[in-house]
N, C-alpha and C positions, 0 to 999 in steps of 0.2 A: 475635443470630440461628445458629441451631444448623443441621446439617445437614438434620434433619429439618424444619425450615419450609421449605426449599428447593426442595422437593416440588413437580412439576409440577402447577397444578390441574386440567389437560385433557388430552387426546390420551395415547398411548400412555407407559408407565415408559419414561423413561429407565433405559437400565442403562452404568453408567459403563465405558468402555473403559480396559484398562491404560496406564499413562502411556509416552508416548512419549520417548524419552532427546531432548534436546535439545542442542543446538550450549553452552549454558554450565550453570552451576548454578540451583538451583530459586530459587526467589523467600524460600522462608523460609529456607536456607540462606545467602543473602547475606544477609539483614536479620538475620542471628542472628550473623553473623561480622562486621557493622556493629558492632552493638552491642556485641558484643565488642570489638573494634577500639578502638572509643569509649573503654568503660569501661578497656581494659585503656592504654589512653594515660595515662587520668586517675589510675590508679594508677602509671603510670612518671612522671609530675609532681611527683605527693605525694612518690614518693620521692624523686626526684631533688631536692627542697626540706629533708625531712626529713636526709637524709643531708648534705646544705650548712648547715644548723643542727647537724649533730653533729660538722661539722666543725668549725666555729666553735667550738662547746662544747668538744672537745679541748685545741682549740688554748689556748685561753683557762686551761683546767687547767692544763696540761703550762707555760704560760708561767708560770702564778703560781707552781706548786712548784716548777720551776725558779730562780724568782728569789728564792724564801725558802733552796733550797739554796745558790746560790749564794752569797748575804750572810754562812748558817753557816758555810760553809766558807771563806768570806774574812776572816771575822774569827781560825777556826784557825788560817788559813797564816799571818796577818798575824804572829800571837805566836809560833809557831813560826819566822816569820822573822827575827822584834826579837830572838832569844835570851830569850823570857821564859820562866823557870825553869816557870813552872804548864803551857806548851804545847810540852816538848819532845817529838820525833818521836817517841819512843817514845811517850811519853805519846798523841800525836797518833793513832798505829796502834793505841792499845788502845783511845781516844776512838772511832773507825772501826768495830770489832770489836764494842764495846758497843751503836753505835745501830744497826748492820745497816744494812737496806735503806733507803735513803732512796726515797721514794713516786716512781715512776715518774722512775727514773734508775739509772745503772748504773754507780758509784766507780771509780776506779783508783788506786792509790798505787804508786808507782814510783822505784828510788834513781837516785843518777846516773848509773849503768851503765845504765841502762835493765831492771833487772830488776826483777819484780813479786811486792810486798809486800804488796798488799792488792787485793781484789776485793769488791764487795759482794755478799752471796747473792743466788739466785733467787729473784722472787717464788711465794709460794704459792699464788696466784690461777690456777686455770684452768692447773695445771701443765702442762708439756708440749704445749701449743697454741698455737699462732699464727693468725692471719687471714690469706690467700693473698698471697703477696712481692707482685701487682701491686695488690690493695687495699692493703694497708700503703702501698706508694710512693704512690700517689695521696692517701690521706688522712691521713698522716704532716705534722704542722703544718711542718716544716722548719725547726726552731730548731737551731742551732749548738750543738755541743759546746764546757766551759769551761777552759778547763787554769790550773792555779794553780800555785804554787811556794814549797815549807813546809822552807826551808833547801834540805837538800840532797836531799829529796822533792818527786816531780812528781804533781799531784794530777789528774785527767782525768775531768771532769762530763757525762758523756752521756744527753742526755734520750730517756727510752723508753717510747712509749705506747703500746708492745704492749698489754699490758692492757686498757686504753682501746677497743681499733683490736677484741680480741678479742670485748668485750662489741660494740661494735657490729655486727661481721660477725654473731655469734648471731642478734643483734637481727632485723639487716636479710635473715638466711635465715631466720628465722621467719616476720617478715614478709611477705616473697616465698613460701614456701607454703603461707601462707593466701593470700595473693591470687591466687595459682596456683587454689586452689580453688574461691573465690569465681569466679575469670573461667568456670572450667569450671562452675559448677552456674548461672552467668548463660547460658551460650550454651547449654547442656540447656534451661533452666525458657525460654529465647527461642525454644529451635526448637518447642517443644512446645505454647507460648502460640500463634507463629506460624503453627501447623500445624491446630491447634482456629478462628484467626480466619480461616484461606485456606478452610477444608472448603468453607462454600459455594461457593466459585467451584468445585466441583468441578459442582455443578451446572449452572454456568453452564457451562464446558466442553462439557458432556454436551448441551445446548442449541446450543451451536452448531456442535456434533459433525452433531447431528440434521436444523437448519437448514442445513447445507454439503451434506449427501445429499437436500436438495430439499424437507423435512419443513417446509413453512412456518406449519402449524397450531403448532409447540411456543410457548409460553408459558411464560414466568417471573412467578413471585409478586412483587407489590410489596409488600408489608409487610416489616416489618425495620428495621433500621440506616437510617440517613438515605442513604445511599451505595449499598448495594445497592440499595435502592427505586428510587433515578436511575436505575443500571442496567438493573433488570427493565422499568422504562418505554421507556428508550432501546431495547431491543432488542425488548419488546414491537410499539413502533412500526417499526423496521426488521423485523421477520418482517410486520406487517402488512401494509407496504411492499411489502416481496419477494411477499405471495402474489397481492396486486394487479395488481401487474406479472403475474405470473403467467398470472393469468387474462386479462388485458387482452391479453398474448402470444397467447395460446390463440385468445383470439374474432378477433384480428386476421388470424392464422393461417385458423383457419375462412373467416372471412370472405375473405382470399385464397382458399383452396382454391376458395368458392364462385364467386366473379369469375370465378377460370380456367377453372372449367367451365362459365359460362354463355358464357364467351367461344368455349369450346372447340365448343360445340353452335351457335352461331348461326354458325361458322365453317364445320363441316359444315351447317349447312344453307344458309348461301352457296353455299358448293359444290356441294350438291344441286340447288342451286336453279339454277345454272350451268348445270349438267352436262344440266338437263331443257331450260332453254333452247337449249342449243345442239342435242341431239339431237333432242329435239319441235319444238318452235319455229321455230329453226333449218333444223329439212329442211323442212317444211309452208311457211314463206315462202317458201325456194328452191325446191317445188315449185310454188308460185302465182305466183313470179317469171317459171320455167320455160313453164308453159301459158300466161302473160301474153304472155310472147315468142312463144310458136307459133302463137297468134292473131295477132298483131300481124302475121305474117310469111301467114299466111294470109287475112287480111283485107283484105285490101290493095282490093279491088273493093268493099268496104263500109264506106264512111267511115266511118259511125256506131262500129259494132264498132270497127273498127280505132282509133278514136279510145278510146273505153272500154278497150281493153287496153292499153294505152300508160299512160293513166291506170294502171290496174292495175300496171302493170312499174314505175311510178315509184314508187306506194304501198309495192309491197315492196321497193324498192331504200332507202326510207328506213327501213323498218321493220327491216331486216337492217345497215344504220348504228345504230340505235337498240338492236337486240341487242347487238349489237360493243359500245358504249358500257357498256349494263348488264351484260356477261359483262367489261369492264376492270374494274368496279366490284367486283362479287360475285367476279372472281379477277383480284387485280389482276397486274402485270407483277413475275418476281421469285422469285412464287409454287410455279411450276412449276420454274424450272430455277434452279441455283445463282451467284448474281449479286450484284455488291454491293449494299450498301442507297441507295448514291448513285445506283446507274445505273436501279434500279429505281424510286424516288424520281423523277429525271429524264425517266422515261420516259412514268407517268404526267402529272406536267406537262406536258410535251412535248403529249399527246394533251389534257389542258385547256383547256391555253391556245389551240386550234388552236376551238376551238369557244367560250372566250371572250375573241376576242381583243382586246376593249374596255377586258380587265382588263390594265394592265401587270404582271407577272410577272420580279421580280429572285429568284434563287435564290444559295445559297451553302451547299453540302453537303461539307463535311467527316468523311464517317462513317468515312473510313477504307477503301481499299484492299482490307481480306478480306472476307467471306462474314459476318455476321452470325448468331446463331442464329435460326431460324425465326419461332419468336413475338416477338423484337424487331422481326425484318423486317418480320410479320404486322402489330405494332402502331403501328410506326411509319408505314405506308401507311395504314393506317384512319385513324388520328390526321389523316394531311396531308388523305386524301379525304375526310372528314369538315366539316373546318376550311375548303375550297377550295369545299365546297357548299356552308356555309354564308354565306361569300364572298359566291357568287355569288345566293346566296338573302333572304338578312336584311341583306347589310353597304351595298350601294349604294356599292362601292369603286371607286374605280378605278386604284387601284393597290395589289399586293399583295407578300411577300416570304417567301419558305420557308428555312428556316434550320434546317442538322445540323451540332452541332459533337461532334466525341466528346474524352471532357477523361479519359483514365484508364482506369478503370472505369464511366464514366457518358456517356449519351448524350442530349443534349439537343436537344431538336424546338419549335423556333419557328415559328411562323405570324402574320404581323401585318399589318393593313391599314389604311387611312386614310378607313376607313365611318362612317358613325353611331355606331360601337360598341355593344358587348350585354355586360350585365354580370348575368348571370341573378342572381337570386336566391336562398337555398339553399333547395333543395326544389322548384325550377321551372326546373329546365334541363330542356332537351327530350331527347327518347330519343337520337338523337346526339350532344349533349352528355354526359347520363346513362352512355350502351355505351360512349362516349371515358374517361371516369372509369375503369367498370368496367373497361377494359382495364391503365390505368393502375397501378390498386391491386392487380391479380391478377399484375402482375409487379414489385409493392414499389416500384412507383416513385412519383413525383408531379406535379399538376395544379397549374396557375394559370391565370387565365382573367381576365385584366386590361383598362382601358382605359387607357392610357397618358395623361400630359396631353394631348398635341398630340393625340389624336382618335384616334377607328380601334379595334380591338378587338387582342389578343394573348394567343396560348394558347402557353403553355409549359410542356412535359412533361424532366419527366428519369425515365430508366430506368437502371437499376443492368444493365450488362451480364452480371454474374455475381451470379446469383438465390441469397440464402442458402437454407439447405435447411429443411425445414418440421420442424416438434416433432414428435420421435416420442411416439407416444401411450403409449410405454413409460417415456419421460423424465419425465411430468408426476408430481407431489405425489400423496401421496394424498389425497384429499378432495375436487379439483379436478373440475372438469366435464371431458369428453373431447370 
């Protein structure tokens, strides 16, 4: 698979950025070094075996030559020592001079006073050259020298493997040079071969860079070698899932924004209605009550008018109570002044409990001593109000419980009763539950409506106290809906 075959089938062309220096060596350098090191280890092992075999051969050669030379000198020395006229000292020295150098040995002859009478000539093979001392010391066979007495002469036969060692050293040096050249060639060849083999990965890295920048429409081809084909399939699947996740995130963000806008509009309408009730209807009812009171005071002598005026005044008083109850629902306690959520919920529940004394109410309010954000406080109050209204209208319950619990950055709101239970099917929730769900979604929370095994209904909402930042349009990848 060459580099041209790895060009992306769709989307803008990938421009390779300069390689960034990493903390370690490149992969091709590491693999090249590993291959070269393995080959070097094989060469060293082979050289060690070869040197060991050569040392054994040299030892055998020197031992054989030493045995022959020792036997010949022993016979000659024995003849001289026995007084044989054919082997006098003079004739022995002449014979040694005639023989010359003995193979792989140095021979010396000295008289009784230690004066050197004869020494064998140096070898004519590679004269003046010797193997390094450390190599000679390491490779010499270690055969001891031999001393023989021939009358007044002393013959000293010393094994000399220097010529065999210089041959071995020359062969070893030449082999080492060839091995170094071969290893250098292997390293260079491996480097270029791996560089060519890894070249398609540059396209993969460029695709990863584009994906990291948010371009999830990038795709890799799935043809070519099996490994790169599987890599392309895995990358394309990852990019597709990332693209789907971003689209889903945009959709959810849009839905939350819509739900938040609807909730804000509903609250604005509630406040406007509450203001109109207080300013217009409230004042009219107060005026009616005042006029009825005046008529009551002035019609004491007219029983029929007096009684009708008292009825009008009582009805106006009840209407004022109903308007105050509506104002409490439309503009709950705590919405105008900064008080804690526990206090706001407790104030509403106290009013609700007075109107519904037949329902036993228990509360567990642990939202914390500090005021919470206005949207959290208002949403919580609306959830509690709607739930309590449903208990009165639908549950036929005798007991109810309201629970607030703050755990870290999450507020849990739970309202339960022992009534007949409601579990609306999806898509069949009433306007109250739908509005409740919209509020929770608008605050990135979760809402659960269930009927516990013991009966009744339980509404549980979880609201994050720290809202996530909405996704900015500039951060969206190219080609995605905004």
